[in-house]
C-alpha positions as CSV (number, residue, x, y, z in Angstrom):
1,M,106.8,164.5,124.4
2,I,109.2,166.1,121.9
3,E,112.8,164.8,121.7
4,L,115.4,166.5,119.6
5,L,117.3,163.8,117.6
6,S,119.6,165.9,115.5
7,N,120.1,169.5,114.5
8,C,121.9,171.3,111.7
9,A,124.1,168.4,110.8
10,R,126.3,167.8,107.8
11,G,125.6,171.2,106.2
12,R,121.9,170.7,105.7
13,E,120.4,172.7,108.6
14,I,117.5,170.4,109.4
15,F,116.2,169.8,112.9
16,T,114.8,166.3,113.5
17,Y,112.5,165.5,116.4
18,H,110.7,162.5,117.8
19,V,107.2,163.6,118.6
20,K,104.7,161.6,120.7
21,G,101.3,163.1,121.7
22,R,97.7,163.5,120.9
23,E,98.4,163.5,117.1
24,G,100.2,160.2,117.4
25,E,103.8,159.3,117.2
26,F,105.9,160.6,114.3
27,L,109.2,162.0,113.2
28,R,109.2,165.7,112.5
29,K,111.9,167.4,110.4
30,V,112.1,171.2,110.3
31,S,114.1,173.2,107.8
32,V,115.0,176.9,108.3
33,T,117.1,177.3,105.1
34,A,116.5,177.0,101.4
35,P,119.0,174.0,101.0
36,G,117.3,172.2,103.9
37,S,113.8,172.9,102.4
38,T,115.0,171.4,99.1
39,L,116.0,168.2,100.9
40,L,112.6,168.0,102.6
41,E,110.9,168.4,99.3
42,K,113.0,165.6,97.8
43,E,112.2,163.5,100.9
44,I,108.4,163.7,100.6
45,A,108.7,162.9,96.9
46,G,110.7,159.8,97.8
47,W,108.2,158.7,100.4
48,K,105.3,159.1,97.9
49,W,107.2,157.1,95.3
50,Y,108.1,154.4,97.9
51,E,104.5,154.1,99.1
52,S,103.2,153.9,95.6
53,R,105.6,151.0,94.9
54,L,104.5,149.3,98.1
55,G,100.8,149.9,97.4
56,T,100.3,151.8,100.6
57,T,99.4,155.2,99.3
58,G,96.3,156.6,100.9
59,T,96.5,154.2,103.9
60,G,97.3,157.0,106.4
61,S,100.9,156.2,106.7
62,S,102.1,158.9,104.3
63,C,104.2,161.9,105.4
64,H,102.9,165.4,105.4
65,L,104.7,168.6,104.3
66,K,103.7,171.9,105.8
67,R,104.8,175.4,104.8
68,H,105.1,178.0,107.4
69,K,106.2,181.7,107.2
70,E,109.8,181.0,108.3
71,C,110.2,177.2,108.0
72,L,109.2,174.0,106.3
73,T,108.1,171.0,108.4
74,L,107.8,167.3,107.3
75,D,106.0,164.8,109.6
76,I,106.6,161.1,109.0
77,G,104.8,158.3,110.6
78,W,107.0,156.6,113.2
79,I,108.2,153.2,112.3
80,E,109.1,151.0,115.3
81,G,111.9,148.4,114.8
82,K,115.6,147.8,114.8
83,K,118.5,149.1,112.6
84,G,121.5,147.1,111.6
85,E,124.8,147.9,113.2
86,F,126.7,148.8,110.0
87,Y,130.0,149.5,111.8
88,Q,130.3,145.8,112.5
89,G,131.0,145.1,108.8
90,L,129.6,142.8,106.2
91,A,129.9,139.4,107.8
92,A,128.1,140.4,110.9
93,N,125.3,142.0,108.8
94,R,124.9,139.2,106.3
95,E,121.2,138.7,107.0
96,W,120.5,142.4,107.1
97,V,122.0,142.8,103.7
98,R,120.2,139.8,102.2
99,Q,116.8,141.1,103.4
100,A,117.6,144.7,102.3
101,V,118.6,143.5,98.8
102,E,115.5,141.3,98.4
103,H,113.3,144.3,99.5
104,Y,115.1,146.5,96.9
105,C,114.3,143.9,94.2
106,R,110.7,144.0,95.1
107,V,110.5,147.8,95.2
108,W,112.6,149.0,92.3
109,P,111.6,148.5,88.7
110,A,113.6,146.1,86.7
111,E,116.1,147.1,84.0
112,A,115.4,150.8,84.2
113,G,118.8,151.6,82.7
114,S,120.0,155.1,83.2
115,G,116.5,156.2,84.3
116,A,116.3,154.3,87.6
117,P,115.0,156.0,90.8
118,L,117.7,156.8,93.3
119,H,117.5,156.7,97.1
120,G,121.0,158.2,97.4
121,D,121.8,157.0,101.0
122,F,120.7,153.4,101.0
123,S,122.6,152.4,104.2
124,L,121.8,150.0,107.0
125,D,121.4,153.1,109.1
126,N,118.4,154.1,106.9
127,L,116.7,150.7,107.1
128,I,114.3,149.6,109.8
129,R,113.4,145.9,110.3
130,N,110.4,144.7,112.2
131,S,107.8,141.9,112.1
132,S,106.3,143.2,108.9
133,G,109.7,143.3,107.1
134,V,112.2,145.9,105.9
135,H,111.4,149.6,105.7
136,I,113.5,152.2,103.9
137,I,113.7,155.7,105.5
138,D,115.5,159.0,105.0
139,W,114.7,159.9,101.3
140,E,116.4,163.3,101.4
141,H,118.5,162.6,98.3
142,F,115.7,160.9,96.2
143,S,115.6,161.4,92.5
144,P,112.8,159.8,90.4
145,D,115.2,159.2,87.5
146,G,118.8,159.6,86.4
147,G,120.1,156.8,88.6
148,C,121.5,153.5,87.6
149,V,119.5,150.3,88.4
150,G,121.1,148.5,91.2
151,F,123.1,151.5,92.4
152,D,121.5,151.8,95.9
153,A,121.8,148.1,96.6
154,V,125.4,147.8,95.4
155,Y,126.2,150.9,97.5
156,L,124.7,149.3,100.6
157,L,126.8,146.2,100.0
158,F,130.1,148.1,99.7
159,E,129.4,150.6,102.4
160,T,128.8,147.8,104.9
161,L,132.0,146.1,103.6
162,W,134.0,149.3,104.1
163,F,133.1,149.6,107.8
164,G,134.4,146.1,108.4
165,M,137.6,146.4,106.3
166,G,139.3,149.6,107.4
167,E,142.7,149.7,105.8
168,R,142.7,145.9,105.0
169,I,143.1,145.2,101.3
170,N,142.1,141.6,100.9
171,L,138.5,140.3,101.2
172,E,138.0,137.5,103.8
173,D,136.4,134.3,102.5
174,N,133.0,135.0,104.1
175,E,133.0,138.6,102.7
176,K,133.7,137.3,99.2
177,K,130.7,134.9,99.5
178,I,128.3,137.6,100.6
179,V,129.5,140.0,97.8
180,I,129.0,137.3,95.1
181,E,125.6,136.2,96.5
182,T,124.4,139.8,96.6
183,L,125.5,140.6,93.1
184,Q,124.0,137.4,91.8
185,T,120.7,138.1,93.5
186,L,120.5,141.5,91.9
187,D,121.5,140.1,88.5
188,K,119.0,137.3,88.6
189,N,116.2,139.8,89.4
190,R,117.3,142.1,86.6
191,R,118.3,144.9,89.1
192,L,122.0,145.1,88.2
193,A,123.2,147.6,85.5
194,E,126.0,146.4,83.3
195,P,128.8,148.6,84.9
196,F,128.2,146.9,88.2
197,R,128.8,143.4,86.7
198,A,132.3,144.2,85.3
199,A,133.8,146.3,88.1
200,P,131.2,147.0,90.7
201,L,133.2,149.0,93.2
202,K,135.1,151.1,90.7
203,N,132.0,151.9,88.7
204,L,130.0,152.6,91.9
205,R,132.6,155.2,92.9
206,A,132.7,156.6,89.4
207,F,129.0,157.1,89.3
208,I,129.0,159.1,92.5
209,R,131.8,161.4,91.4
210,S,130.1,162.0,88.0
211,H,126.6,162.6,89.6
212,E,127.5,164.8,92.6
213,I,124.3,166.9,91.9
214,F,122.3,164.1,93.6
215,W,124.1,164.8,96.9
216,G,124.8,168.5,96.4
217,E,126.1,170.6,99.3
218,Q,126.3,167.7,101.8
219,L,128.9,165.9,99.7
220,R,130.9,169.1,99.3
221,V,130.7,170.0,103.0
222,T,131.2,166.4,104.3
223,P,133.2,164.3,101.7
224,C,133.0,161.3,104.0
225,K,129.2,161.3,103.8
226,L,129.4,158.4,101.3
227,P,132.0,156.0,102.9
228,V,132.6,154.0,99.7
229,L,134.6,157.0,98.5
230,N,137.1,156.3,101.3
231,F,138.3,153.0,99.7
232,T,141.8,153.5,98.2
233,E,142.4,152.9,94.5
234,T,144.4,149.8,95.5
235,Q,141.6,148.4,97.6
236,T,139.1,149.1,94.8
237,D,141.2,147.3,92.2
238,D,142.0,144.3,94.4
239,I,138.3,143.9,95.5
240,D,137.0,144.1,91.9
241,N,139.7,141.7,90.7
242,A,138.9,139.2,93.4
243,I,135.2,139.4,92.5
244,Q,136.0,138.7,88.8
245,R,138.2,135.7,89.7
246,M,135.4,134.3,91.8
247,L,132.8,134.8,89.1
248,R,135.0,133.0,86.5
249,H,135.1,130.0,88.8
């Protein structure tokens, strides 16, 4: 059985299939262009790094990159499980966010400064949870260094918040509590760079804009790819100010 899941989306020209047959069950990504091939090469590098941090390299779960005459294919072992419904917002996904951030703290090295590895799309839509825990998928924007420790986890927090806020400016009490708990967990585990302590949302957005190379053509073709950029300046300032007031008390 071969099921087409997506094709040529968001300016990347990658076909994604769910394959089930004699060779097992896996996800197959096929690139027919140079930009798409670059993303697949980043993805396999990300999977290898992730597996090395989990200690699963060589267990048969790794992905495989194959070069053909006219395309590049990447086969990734299928992970059964559930994804969070990010569009429901932060309060509804509190447990998802907690488990994702705890997993991030286990996987990412502490206090890596400006040389932290970067996933680049650490969203609830790219996390699968099953009986064995949390699994991160879709490593197409991976960079082994140049990131800022805590970036991906802080991004997950505020992306999930954005989907629940819409045009609302003020944080609800339960959202405030989740934001503070998440930042404190990252800080306690030494996975929170200094800029994200002072003004997390403002500096998150500033990092993206000053490091567009990590997202390349996709961010130029689809500016809404990273939803945190859709926060208004007023929302950003009000959210960061509310966070600082809570931390002082």
